[in-house]
VOPAGU-2260 file (C-alpha; in pm, 1 decimal, decimal comma):
REM VOPAGU-2260
SITE   aa  ch    i         X         Y         Z
SITE  MET   A    0    6223,4    -621,3    1008,3
SITE  PHE   A    1    6494,9    -916,9     919,7
SITE  ARG   A    2    6779,6    -722,7    1081,0
SITE  GLN   A    3    6586,4    -660,9    1422,2
SITE  GLY   A    4    6483,2   -1040,2    1385,7
SITE  LEU   A    5    6906,6   -1109,1    1390,6
SITE  LEU   A    6    6967,2    -858,3    1679,7
SITE  ARG   A    7    6712,5   -1055,2    1865,4
SITE  THR   A    8    6890,3   -1378,4    1841,2
SITE  PRO   A    9    7100,3   -1473,7    2117,2
SITE  TRP   A   10    7399,4   -1585,0    1907,9
SITE  LEU   A   11    7413,3   -1247,5    1763,2
SITE  ARG   A   12    7328,4   -1052,8    2075,0
SITE  VAL   A   13    7578,9   -1155,2    2319,2
SITE  PRO   A   14    7885,7   -1083,0    2146,5
SITE  LEU   A   15    7740,0    -688,7    2030,7
SITE  GLU   A   16    7667,8    -637,2    2372,9
SITE  ARG   A   17    8037,0    -780,8    2489,3
SITE  TRP   A   18    8124,7    -524,1    2174,2
SITE  LYS   A   19    7914,8    -210,8    2340,6
SITE  GLU   A   20    8103,6    -256,2    2667,5
SITE  GLN   A   21    8461,9    -228,8    2527,4
SITE  ASP   A   22    8671,1      80,5    2595,6
SITE  ALA   A   23    8598,3     334,0    2286,1
SITE  PHE   A   24    8995,0     407,6    2276,3
SITE  LEU   A   25    8995,8      -2,8    2210,4
SITE  LYS   A   26    8683,2       2,5    1906,3
SITE  ASP   A   27    8844,7     311,9    1744,8
SITE  GLY   A   28    9195,8     139,4    1761,7
SITE  LEU   A   29    9049,5    -171,1    1543,8
SITE  LEU   A   30    8860,8      84,6    1329,9
SITE  ALA   A   31    9205,0     253,9    1240,5
SITE  LEU   A   32    9351,7     -22,5    1193,8
SITE  VAL   A   33    9101,9    -168,7     945,5
SITE  LEU   A   34    9112,4     140,6     769,3
SITE  THR   A   35    9465,3     125,9     702,9
SITE  LEU   A   36    9477,9    -220,6     586,9
SITE  LEU   A   37    9168,2     -99,5     351,7
SITE  ALA   A   38    9416,0     143,9     217,4
SITE  PHE   A   39    9671,9     -50,6      47,7
SITE  VAL   A   40    9362,0    -301,0    -146,4
SITE  PRO   A   41    9423,7    -199,2    -520,6
SITE  THR   A   42    9046,3    -227,3    -583,5
SITE  LEU   A   43    8957,4      28,3    -314,6
SITE  SER   A   44    9234,9     281,4    -414,9
SITE  ALA   A   45    8945,1     454,8    -653,7
SITE  ILE   A   46    8730,6     541,6    -344,2
SITE  GLY   A   47    8819,4     810,0    -157,9
SITE  ALA   A   48    8867,9    1199,6     -73,5
SITE  GLN   A   49    9021,4    1389,4    -360,2
SITE  ILE   A   50    9052,6    1723,2    -464,6
SITE  GLY   A   51    9414,0    1822,9    -636,3
SITE  ASP   A   52    9405,8    1652,2    -973,6
SITE  LEU   A   53    9769,1    1705,5    -958,0
SITE  PRO   A   54    9991,1    1495,1   -1203,5
SITE  GLU   A   55   10065,0    1154,4   -1010,4
SITE  ARG   A   56   10331,7    1073,4    -816,9
SITE  PRO   A   57   10528,7     744,9    -764,0
SITE  ALA   A   58   10457,6     597,0    -422,1
SITE  ASN   A   59   10771,9     611,4    -202,8
SITE  ALA   A   60   10825,3     626,3     208,8
SITE  LEU   A   61   10714,0     999,7     261,5
SITE  GLY   A   62   10370,6     871,5      92,1
SITE  LEU   A   63   10321,5     560,3     288,1
SITE  GLY   A   64   10388,1     759,1     599,0
SITE  LEU   A   65   10138,3    1004,5     465,3
SITE  ILE   A   66    9861,3     748,9     410,6
SITE  LEU   A   67    9916,0     573,9     757,9
SITE  ALA   A   68    9851,8     973,9     860,8
SITE  GLN   A   69    9545,8     948,7     775,9
SITE  THR   A   70    9387,5     616,4     893,1
SITE  LEU   A   71    9591,9     568,9    1247,7
SITE  PRO   A   72    9542,3     864,2    1451,1
SITE  LEU   A   73    9152,9     775,6    1410,0
SITE  ALA   A   74    9191,1     567,5    1714,1
SITE  ALA   A   75    9207,6     874,8    1921,3
SITE  ARG   A   76    8864,3    1034,9    1739,9
SITE  ARG   A   77    8679,9     986,4    2049,6
SITE  ARG   A   78    8925,5    1025,5    2262,4
SITE  TRP   A   79    9106,4    1355,4    2100,6
SITE  PRO   A   80    8894,8    1441,4    1843,6
SITE  ALA   A   81    9014,6    1778,7    1745,2
SITE  GLY   A   82    9396,9    1664,0    1735,9
SITE  CYS   A   83    9278,0    1364,5    1535,9
SITE  LEU   A   84    9145,3    1617,9    1296,1
SITE  VAL   A   85    9447,9    1847,5    1312,0
SITE  VAL   A   86    9699,8    1571,7    1202,8
SITE  VAL   A   87    9469,3    1392,7     948,5
SITE  ALA   A   88    9373,0    1681,0     771,8
SITE  ALA   A   89    9729,1    1828,1     732,1
SITE  ALA   A   90    9882,7    1458,2     613,6
SITE  PHE   A   91    9556,8    1450,2     360,6
SITE  ALA   A   92    9609,9    1858,1     263,6
SITE  VAL   A   93   10025,5    1721,0     264,2
SITE  HIS   A   94    9921,3    1425,4      18,6
SITE  GLN   A   95    9742,9    1593,6    -203,0
SITE  ALA   A   96    9963,0    1937,3    -291,2
SITE  LEU   A   97   10260,3    1644,9    -334,5
SITE  GLY   A   98    9977,1    1447,4    -587,0
SITE  PHE   A   99   10009,1    1102,6    -481,3
SITE  ALA   A  100    9767,9     867,2    -601,2
SITE  THR   A  101    9435,8     837,1    -412,9
SITE  THR   A  102    9387,6     559,2    -152,3
SITE  PHE   A  103    9093,5     468,2      29,1
SITE  GLY   A  104    9284,4     569,8     340,5
SITE  SER   A  105    9153,4     910,4     245,4
SITE  MET   A  106    8838,1     804,0     426,1
SITE  GLY   A  107    8976,0     912,5     724,8
SITE  LEU   A  108    8964,0    1285,5     659,3
SITE  TYR   A  109    8588,0    1235,5     666,0
SITE  LEU   A  110    8567,7    1049,1     950,6
SITE  ALA   A  111    8783,8    1248,4    1155,5
SITE  LEU   A  112    8535,1    1551,0    1079,5
SITE  TYR   A  113    8306,3    1354,1    1164,3
SITE  SER   A  114    8408,4    1276,8    1483,6
SITE  ALA   A  115    8485,3    1648,7    1520,3
SITE  GLY   A  116    8179,3    1710,8    1504,3
SITE  ALA   A  117    7994,2    1464,2    1743,9
SITE  HIS   A  118    8290,9    1406,5    2009,9
SITE  GLN   A  119    8423,4    1762,6    2051,1
SITE  VAL   A  120    8307,6    1945,5    2373,6
SITE  ARG   A  121    8548,7    2291,4    2367,2
SITE  PHE   A  122    8636,9    2533,8    2115,7
SITE  ARG   A  123    8386,6    2397,6    1821,8
SITE  LEU   A  124    8366,0    2719,3    1653,9
SITE  GLY   A  125    8713,5    2792,4    1667,0
SITE  LEU   A  126    8835,3    2420,6    1534,1
SITE  ALA   A  127    8593,7    2508,3    1232,7
SITE  GLY   A  128    8701,9    2834,6    1204,7
SITE  VAL   A  129    9092,2    2677,5    1166,7
SITE  ALA   A  130    8980,2    2369,7     932,5
SITE  SER   A  131    8793,0    2607,6     695,0
SITE  ALA   A  132    9086,7    2826,2     681,3
SITE  GLY   A  133    9348,3    2537,2     624,7
SITE  TYR   A  134    9096,8    2433,9     348,1
SITE  VAL   A  135    9127,8    2770,3     209,0
SITE  VAL   A  136    9523,4    2786,3     211,6
SITE  LEU   A  137    9515,7    2460,5      76,6
SITE  ALA   A  138    9275,8    2511,2    -225,2
SITE  VAL   A  139    9547,3    2791,2    -341,2
SITE  VAL   A  140    9829,0    2570,9    -297,4
SITE  LEU   A  141    9683,0    2340,6    -554,5
SITE  HIS   A  142    9584,7    2615,0    -766,2
SITE  ARG   A  143    9952,0    2735,0    -779,6
SITE  LEU   A  144   10056,8    2416,9    -865,3
SITE  GLY   A  145    9860,6    2408,0   -1123,9
SITE  SER   A  146    9536,3    2182,1   -1048,5
SITE  PRO   A  147    9247,4    2225,9   -1328,2
SITE  GLN   A  148    8992,6    2248,1   -1045,0
SITE  ASP   A  149    8770,7    2565,1   -1026,2
SITE  PRO   A  150    8637,8    2767,1    -709,8
SITE  THR   A  151    8312,4    2548,4    -808,2
SITE  ASP   A  152    8499,4    2246,1    -707,8
SITE  TYR   A  153    8710,2    2357,1    -462,7
SITE  LEU   A  154    8316,6    2509,5    -324,4
SITE  ALA   A  155    8138,5    2198,3    -402,9
SITE  PHE   A  156    8399,7    1961,9    -154,8
SITE  TYR   A  157    8403,9    2226,9     122,5
SITE  LEU   A  158    8011,1    2183,1     119,2
SITE  VAL   A  159    8059,0    1774,9     119,3
SITE  LEU   A  160    8294,2    1806,0     426,9
SITE  ALA   A  161    8109,6    2082,5     646,6
SITE  ALA   A  162    7779,0    1825,0     531,7
SITE  VAL   A  163    7998,1    1547,1     699,9
SITE  ARG   A  164    8066,8    1790,2    1023,7
SITE  LEU   A  165    7696,6    1897,1    1044,7
SITE  VAL   A  166    7610,6    1498,9    1035,8
SITE  GLY   A  167    7811,4    1489,2    1386,5
SITE  SER   A  168    7691,0    1793,0    1488,9
SITE  GLY   A  169    7291,2    1640,8    1470,1
SITE  VAL   A  170    7420,9    1308,2    1656,9
SITE  ARG   A  171    7594,9    1513,3    1913,2
SITE  LYS   A  172    7280,9    1707,5    1971,4
SITE  ARG   A  173    7085,6    1407,0    1940,5
SITE  ARG   A  174    7262,2    1244,4    2225,7
SITE  GLY   A  175    7258,5    1531,7    2456,3
SITE  GLU   A  176    6920,6    1573,2    2409,1
SITE  GLU   A  177    6811,6    1211,7    2511,2
SITE  ALA   A  178    7096,3    1222,9    2830,7
SITE  GLU   A  179    6876,1    1514,2    2892,9
SITE  ARG   A  180    6570,2    1364,6    2893,7
SITE  ARG   A  181    6697,4    1081,6    3067,1
SITE  ARG   A  182    6784,9    1292,8    3329,5
SITE  LEU   A  183    6490,2    1487,4    3381,3
SITE  ALA   A  184    6335,9    1124,2    3380,5
SITE  ALA   A  185    6531,1     971,2    3661,5
SITE  GLU   A  186    6468,9    1337,0    3862,9
SITE  LEU   A  187    6092,7    1294,4    3824,7
SITE  ALA   A  188    6130,1     951,2    3896,8
SITE  THR   A  189    6329,0    1009,8    4229,5
SITE  ALA   A  190    6046,5    1313,3    4341,4
SITE  ALA   A  191    5778,2    1061,8    4277,0
SITE  GLU   A  192    5942,7     800,3    4478,7
SITE  ARG   A  193    5975,0    1097,3    4762,4
SITE  ALA   A  194    5584,8    1158,7    4729,6
SITE  ARG   A  195    5514,3     757,9    4788,3
SITE  ILE   A  196    5749,8     725,3    5082,2
SITE  ALA   A  197    5618,1    1074,7    5219,7
SITE  ARG   A  198    5277,9     934,0    5191,4
SITE  GLU   A  199    5393,1     627,0    5301,0
SITE  LEU   A  200    5559,7     745,7    5626,1
SITE  HIS   A  201    5258,9     982,8    5695,4
SITE  ASP   A  202    4980,6     738,6    5698,9
SITE  VAL   A  203    5182,0     516,8    5948,5
SITE  VAL   A  204    5326,1     770,6    6151,7
SITE  THR   A  205    5003,3    1007,5    6182,0
SITE  HIS   A  206    4756,1     751,2    6248,4
SITE  HIS   A  207    4981,7     569,7    6549,5
SITE  VAL   A  208    5041,8     892,8    6705,6
SITE  THR   A  209    4697,5    1017,2    6666,0
SITE  ALA   A  210    4614,9     759,6    6860,9
SITE  MET   A  211    4888,0     708,9    7103,2
SITE  VAL   A  212    4792,6    1110,2    7196,6
SITE  VAL   A  213    4412,9    1054,3    7226,1
SITE  GLN   A  214    4479,9     724,9    7422,9
SITE  ALA   A  215    4760,1     898,6    7630,3
SITE  ASP   A  216    4533,4    1212,9    7712,0
SITE  ALA   A  217    4216,8    1011,2    7863,2
SITE  ALA   A  218    4479,4     810,5    8079,0
SITE  GLN   A  219    4607,9    1129,9    8187,0
SITE  PHE   A  220    4211,3    1259,1    8316,9
SITE  LEU   A  221    4177,7     919,6    8417,5
SITE  ILE   A  222    4457,3     848,2    8676,5
SITE  THR   A  223    4316,7     965,5    8962,9
SITE  SER   A  224    3947,6     876,9    8895,0
SITE  ALA   A  225    4009,1     533,7    8775,7
SITE  PRO   A  226    4320,0     411,3    8796,1
SITE  GLU   A  227    4263,6      52,0    8653,3
SITE  ARG   A  228    4109,8     203,9    8302,8
SITE  ALA   A  229    4409,1     415,6    8324,9
SITE  THR   A  230    4612,6     131,6    8317,5
SITE  THR   A  231    4439,9     -32,4    8033,0
SITE  GLY   A  232    4451,4     320,1    7860,9
SITE  MET   A  233    4830,8     298,0    7924,3
SITE  ALA   A  234    4888,5     -61,0    7791,8
SITE  SER   A  235    4670,2      37,1    7471,5
SITE  VAL   A  236    4932,3     335,7    7424,8
SITE  SER   A  237    5221,9      77,1    7446,6
SITE  ASP   A  238    5040,8    -175,9    7204,0
SITE  THR   A  239    4989,0     104,1    6960,6
SITE  GLY   A  240    5359,7     219,5    7017,1
SITE  ARG   A  241    5467,8    -159,0    6892,7
SITE  ARG   A  242    5232,0    -127,8    6558,1
SITE  ALA   A  243    5388,3     166,5    6478,5
SITE  LEU   A  244    5739,0      16,9    6504,4
SITE  THR   A  245    5615,9    -292,8    6374,2
SITE  GLU   A  246    5448,6     -93,2    6007,2
SITE  LEU   A  247    5802,7     129,2    5998,5
SITE  ARG   A  248    6009,6    -176,9    5963,1
SITE  TYR   A  249    5819,6    -338,2    5721,6
SITE  LEU   A  250    5784,5     -10,3    5526,2
SITE  LEU   A  251    6179,2      63,2    5581,3
SITE  GLY   A  252    6285,4    -324,6    5544,3
SITE  VAL   A  253    6097,6    -337,3    5149,4
SITE  LEU   A  254    6300,5      20,3    5065,0
SITE  GLU   A  255    6602,1    -106,3    5183,7
SITE  ALA   A  256    6578,2    -482,8    5089,2
SITE  THR   A  257    6480,0    -378,7    4725,6
SITE  GLY   A  258    6486,1     -14,1    4620,8
SITE  GLU   A  259    6136,5       7,8    4555,0
SITE  SER   A  260    5832,8     143,5    4743,5
SITE  ALA   A  261    5602,8     -37,7    4987,0
SITE  THR   A  262    5315,1     -58,4    4712,8
SITE  ASP   A  263    5564,6    -273,7    4490,5
SITE  GLY   A  264    5630,1    -586,2    4669,0
SITE  THR   A  265    5394,3    -883,3    4765,2
SITE  GLY   A  266    5316,7    -794,6    5065,5
SITE  ALA   A  267    4942,4    -840,1    5060,9
SITE  ASP   A  268    4900,7   -1226,6    5067,9
SITE  GLU   A  269    4851,8   -1303,6    5424,0
SITE  GLY   A  270    5003,3   -1612,5    5439,8
SITE  SER   A  271    5328,0   -1456,3    5333,9
SITE  SER   A  272    5624,4   -1277,5    5572,7
SITE  HIS   A  273    5542,6    -962,8    5489,0
SITE  GLY   A  274    5209,3   -1007,0    5480,0
SITE  ASN   A  275    5156,6   -1033,5    5831,0
SITE  ARG   A  276    5302,5    -708,9    5888,5
SITE  GLY   A  277    5181,8    -531,8    5552,8
SITE  PRO   A  278    4880,4    -295,6    5571,4
SITE  ALA   A  279    4584,0    -492,7    5390,1
SITE  LEU   A  280    4224,2    -491,9    5347,8
SITE  GLY   A  281    4238,9    -786,4    5626,4
SITE  ARG   A  282    4368,4    -599,9    5875,5
SITE  LEU   A  283    4106,1    -344,7    5899,8
SITE  GLY   A  284    3940,8    -451,8    6202,7
SITE  ASP   A  285    4256,5    -407,3    6400,7
SITE  LEU   A  286    4241,5     -45,3    6265,8
SITE  VAL   A  287    3891,1     -27,5    6376,0
SITE  GLU   A  288    3985,7    -195,1    6723,5
SITE  GLN   A  289    4240,8      39,4    6756,1
SITE  ALA   A  290    4013,2     329,9    6736,7
SITE  ARG   A  291    3800,3     174,1    6952,1
SITE  ARG   A  292    4042,3     144,6    7265,1
SITE  SER   A  293    4120,6     471,6    7209,4
SITE  GLY   A  294    3770,8     564,8    7268,5
SITE  GLN   A  295    3626,4     640,0    6922,0
SITE  PRO   A  296    3279,7     455,3    6938,4
SITE  VAL   A  297    3332,1     266,7    6545,3
SITE  GLU   A  298    3061,8      47,4    6394,2
SITE  PHE   A  299    3253,2    -141,0    6085,4
SITE  SER   A  300    3078,9    -384,8    5836,0
SITE  GLU   A  301    3183,3    -545,9    5496,0
SITE  ARG   A  302    2921,2    -603,0    5188,4
SITE  GLY   A  303    3010,8    -886,0    4955,9
SITE  GLU   A  304    3220,0   -1115,3    4914,8
SITE  ARG   A  305    3585,9   -1045,9    4977,7
SITE  ARG   A  306    3794,9   -1119,4    4657,1
SITE  PRO   A  307    4199,3   -1141,4    4577,5
SITE  ARG   A  308    4331,9    -817,0    4449,9
SITE  SER   A  309    4645,1    -630,6    4397,4
SITE  VAL   A  310    4884,0    -476,3    4637,6
SITE  ASP   A  311    4840,6    -119,2    4509,0
SITE  VAL   A  312    4451,0    -162,1    4556,7
SITE  GLU   A  313    4447,8    -328,9    4878,5
SITE  LEU   A  314    4715,2     -64,9    5047,8
SITE  ALA   A  315    4479,7     177,8    4890,2
SITE  ALA   A  316    4185,5     105,1    5031,5
SITE  TYR   A  317    4352,1      27,0    5369,2
SITE  ARG   A  318    4532,5     422,9    5360,6
SITE  VAL   A  319    4160,3     547,0    5341,9
SITE  VAL   A  320    4018,2     380,5    5641,1
SITE  GLN   A  321    4330,5     458,6    5815,3
SITE  GLU   A  322    4310,1     829,3    5738,8
SITE  ALA   A  323    3965,1     838,2    5764,1
SITE  LEU   A  324    3974,4     724,7    6148,3
SITE  THR   A  325    4241,3     933,1    6206,3
SITE  ASN   A  326    4122,8    1239,7    6125,2
SITE  ALA   A  327    3753,2    1111,4    6294,3
SITE  MET   A  328    4037,4    1044,7    6617,9
SITE  LYS   A  329    4201,6    1384,7    6559,7
SITE  TYR   A  330    3894,6    1629,1    6485,8
SITE  ALA   A  331    3579,6    1485,0    6637,7
SITE  THR   A  332    3676,0    1276,6    6935,7
SITE  GLY   A  333    3420,4    1014,5    7052,2
SITE  GLN   A  334    3182,7    1067,8    6779,3
SITE  PRO   A  335    3029,6     786,4    6640,8
SITE  THR   A  336    3181,5     675,2    6310,3
SITE  ARG   A  337    3086,1     449,0    6046,9
SITE  VAL   A  338    3286,6     246,1    5816,9
SITE  LEU   A  339    3176,3      51,0    5507,3
SITE  VAL   A  340    3374,3    -145,8    5297,5
SITE  GLY   A  341    3158,1    -287,3    4976,9
SITE  HIS   A  342    3368,5    -575,0    4812,7
SITE  GLY   A  343    3215,0    -531,6    4408,4
SITE  GLU   A  344    3374,1    -765,4    4115,3
SITE  GLU   A  345    3473,9    -428,9    3963,2
SITE  ARG   A  346    3569,4    -179,6    4231,3
SITE  VAL   A  347    3590,3    -141,9    4594,4
SITE  GLU   A  348    3402,1     104,5    4789,8
SITE  ILE   A  349    3498,2     271,0    5109,6
SITE  GLY   A  350    3260,2     499,7    5251,9
SITE  VAL   A  351    3357,6     634,8    5644,4
SITE  THR   A  352    3117,7     860,0    5816,8
SITE  THR   A  353    3163,5    1097,8    6129,4
SITE  ALA   A  354    2820,3    1210,9    6312,8
SITE  GLY   A  355    2850,0    1583,1    6398,7
SITE  ARG   A  356    2945,1    1742,6    6781,3
SITE  VAL   A  357    2770,1    1528,5    7055,9
SITE  PRO   A  358    2844,4    1665,0    7404,3
SITE  VAL   A  359    3141,8    1552,5    7572,0
SITE  THR   A  360    3029,1    1301,6    7827,7
SITE  THR   A  361    3348,7    1062,5    7811,1
SITE  PRO   A  362    3661,6    1064,4    7968,5
SITE  ALA   A  363    3827,0     992,0    7597,8
SITE  ALA   A  364    3676,4    1257,4    7454,6
SITE  VAL   A  365    3817,6    1542,0    7655,6
SITE  PRO   A  366    4077,1    1639,6    7397,8
SITE  ALA   A  367    3934,6    1932,5    7235,5
SITE  THR   A  368    3821,7    1869,2    6896,6
SITE  ARG   A  369    3867,5    2097,9    6567,4
SITE  GLU   A  370    3730,1    2153,0    6256,9
SITE  PRO   A  371    3859,6    1994,0    5921,3
SITE  GLY   A  372    3899,9    2211,2    5640,5
SITE  PRO   A  373    3617,3    2151,1    5356,6
SITE  GLU   A  374    3894,3    1899,7    5203,1
SITE  GLY   A  375    4069,1    1749,4    5439,9
SITE  GLY   A  376    4446,2    1817,1    5538,1
SITE  ARG   A  377    4759,2    1688,3    5333,9
SITE  GLY   A  378    4670,1    1311,9    5463,0
SITE  LEU   A  379    4366,1    1363,7    5215,8
SITE  ALA   A  380    4552,3    1503,4    4951,2
SITE  GLY   A  381    4774,8    1248,8    4954,8
SITE  LEU   A  382    4522,1     961,4    4912,3
SITE  ARG   A  383    4358,7    1152,0    4642,0
SITE  VAL   A  384    4661,4    1123,8    4447,4
SITE  ARG   A  385    4728,8     739,6    4520,6
SITE  VAL   A  386    4334,5     716,4    4439,9
SITE  ARG   A  387    4401,4     891,1    4134,4
SITE  MET   A  388    4661,1     678,2    3994,1
SITE  LEU   A  389    4490,0     360,3    4030,6
SITE  ASP   A  390    4206,2     552,5    3836,3
SITE  GLY   A  391    3955,3     566,2    4100,4
SITE  GLU   A  392    3801,1     849,6    4279,0
SITE  LEU   A  393    3831,1     993,7    4618,8
SITE  GLU   A  394    3587,8    1243,9    4789,1
SITE  ALA   A  395    3596,5    1408,9    5142,2
SITE  GLY   A  396    3392,6    1715,3    5304,3
SITE  PRO   A  397    3108,5    1814,5    5591,2
SITE  ARG   A  398    2792,5    1595,7    5573,3
SITE  PRO   A  399    2470,3    1847,7    5535,7
SITE  GLY   A  400    2350,5    1757,1    5899,0
SITE  GLY   A  401    2709,8    1779,2    6065,4
SITE  GLY   A  402    3027,2    1576,7    6061,9
SITE  PHE   A  403    3286,6    1423,7    5843,3
SITE  GLU   A  404    3251,5    1206,5    5555,1
SITE  VAL   A  405    3496,8    1025,4    5324,0
SITE  ARG   A  406    3415,7     775,6    5010,7
SITE  ALA   A  407    3652,5     641,0    4775,0
SITE  THR   A  408    3586,5     402,7    4490,8
SITE  ILE   A  409    3902,2     197,9    4328,2
SITE  PRO   A  410    3893,4     -58,6    4077,8
SITE  SER   A  411    3995,3    -380,7    4140,3
SITE  GLN   A  412    4162,6    -452,3    3813,7
SITE  PRO   A  413    4307,4     -55,7    3785,8
SITE  GLN   A  414    4491,9     162,5    3445,5
SITE  PRO   A  415    4767,3     303,4    3665,2
SITE  GLN   A  416    4802,8     661,6    3576,8
SITE  PRO   A  417    5162,9     868,4    3596,0
SITE  GLU   A  418    5170,7     998,2    3895,7
SITE  PRO   A  419    5183,9    1382,5    3889,2
SITE  VAL   A  420    5495,2    1590,9    4064,7
SITE  GLN   A  421    5464,2    1923,3    4203,1
SITE  GLU   A  422    5747,6    2114,8    4074,0
């Protein structure tokens, strides 16, 4: 806890962040330099790797060079881990065979082994085999030179070296697993974002295009019998197209400006610049009026006092009504439709019902009606996912007496659920 507290302090966190941003070669070079300086500290000479136990030879230029060869190559321990290990291990072997005094610089052998295990990418088994064979040759040479070590001592030292390399391999494995988790998380996030964008585009395009098709069909029917009404219908088509463009610009603007989905902004505020374009509960009247101009008789009523809610809740409720009216215009053109929105303290309740088929008596009802499936189309499936993410429920299906019904309940303060991603 004390260490975590120190890491949270600005005066220590900022230098650490800057240090992490430095190039690996620079950081390893500093490590090699520090180890080289410590190798010549007399009080640390008892700490180091040692296996020969041969009679000690006086220090000379060759011994100094072998010490430097065990420390300085560590500057490339991450860039060229295999080459670093070969040079350091060879210098250590010659240093032991010639009987020079142990120094702290021999710790470079452990660091080189760890680096080979943690950073070597290719020929890992081959490098381990060459290193093991080299150690066997060193043991034989030391024995011939009169080392008092027995086979168990050589085996114990070998196991220590192997353990150091295994630690590095374990770090490499964990690093790879973490990278794989991050990659999978990024792929899931990308897939989820694509699904959100697809749902937004589906909701916007399908609703407005359906309304335009219904209005254009009605205008085509009226163009000979009632030209003035046909003109009004074509004006409605134009108005619907402009609404579609406005919502598409809003959606694309949010995506381009922030890289987020349209549900992540604060566009629900009616007074904001985006709020005048972004879908919200306060604009349900526009949806209903648009459906009425398309020839769909819609009765709209609200129950309770409207309260400020989060953008996700506002948008989900708006999309439920939008999709239900779209299906009504597609599958039950000209049928009486009722929209009821209940504003509660803890939830928003939405009900959209379409009556059963009635005789076609109005020009707007000329396009042939189609029967929706028992569970609705792709739009309703996407709505179920959206509402479920907000800890709500959505039910859609045929009514016993004919017609279709969509009901949704969305909590005012939802506990967001993870979005399912289809594989």
